[in-house]
N, C-alpha and C positions, 0 to 999 in steps of 0.2 A: 790488595794489598791496602787501599785508601780505606775502605769496608770495616777491614778487621782495623787498622788506627782508629775510624772514627768508632769504635765500639768499646776501646778502651777508653777516648776524652767522657764519657759520663761516670766512668769508674777512676777515671783523677778526680775530677770536681766534686764527686761524693768524697776523698779523701781529702781532698781540699777543706772543705767542709767541715768536714771531725776530727780532723787532725789539725789545727789549723798551725803547728810548731814547723811542719812538713813545709810550707809556702814553699821556701826558699827552691828544693826538693826537686818539688811536684813543678814547679816553672818550670825550669830546666828540661825536667821531663819535657814538657809542651812545646818547649823551645827546639830541643831538638826532634824530636817526632815533625812539627813544623818544615826545619829542613830537611831532614829526610825526604818529607812530599818534596817539597821544591825542588833536589836534586833529583828524584825519581822523575818527573816532570821534564826536568834538564837535560837527561841520560834519553829518555824517551825522543825527545826531540832534535838533539841531536842525530841519534840512532833512525830518526827517518830519515833525516838530509841527506846520512851515508848512502842509508839505502838508495835514495830517488838520483843520487850521483854521489857514486863514488870516488875519495881520494885518500890518501896516505890513511894508517891508522893512528900516527904519530899527531896526524894536524885532528883527525877525530879526539885524540883524548888532550888535547891543546884547546880544541873548543869547548868537552864538557866543563874542564877543569878552570877557564877562564870563568866563562858563562856562573858555573859553581861559585869561583870569588865572587863575580859578581850579587850574587845573589845575597851571600853572607855580609858583601859589606853594606848592600840597601837595606836587610834585616836589623843588622846594629844600628845602621844610620837612622832609619824608622823611629826601634824603640826608643835609641837616644835622646831622640829629638822629641816624642810624643811622653818618654817621661820626663825633661826638663820644662816641655810646653802645661802638662797637669801639675807642676808641681807651681807653677810660675800663679795659672790659674785657679788653683785649689786653694791657694794661701787664704784666702780673706774669711773663707768657708770651714764654720766652726761647728757645724753637727755633723758627722761620720759618720752614715749612711749617703748625705747627699756630697758630702767631699768625695769619697769612695766613690760615688756612679755618676759623679763630676768625671773627678778624673780619669773612667778607663771609659766615658765617650769622648774628653779630648785628644786624650792619648789614639784612641782609635782611629778618630779623625783628622788628626796628626799623622799617623800613619799612613793612613790612605791618601795624604796631601802626598808625602813621601816617594808612597809607590806610583803616584799618578805621573807626579813630575819626573821624576825616574825614566819610569817607561817612554814619554815625550820626547825630552831629550835623547835617551837612545836610539830612540826615531827616525832623530836630526841626524845626530852622528852615521847610524847606519842605517845608508838608503841601500834600497834594495832595486837594483835595476830592472824592470821587465822583460822578461827571457821573449827571445825571435826565432 
């Protein structure tokens, strides 16, 4: 599945270069694919945990739902924060290409920072005890 999604990524990038009017639709497709990949790995992880230590199916569905909503929340938070920081950081730049590249780098760094902070916070909140 992941290989199939990665195969379509160059097509989306080429379409973005040749049809800039479709940028919103292409961005939506890329975000949807990113969320689909994240959900796929969440389901895989939860199914693995379910096979190791079977619990009820309702609990499995609840865990998948909560973790999926958490991933969606973090993606939205990272996107909004990245866009805001990129706008603030590139406000003084007048050259369009430099502004675009700086905005992309700043937004990616902000998104990675949000992901790192959420991961550390989640690890502190959900402490796993060693099995005896």
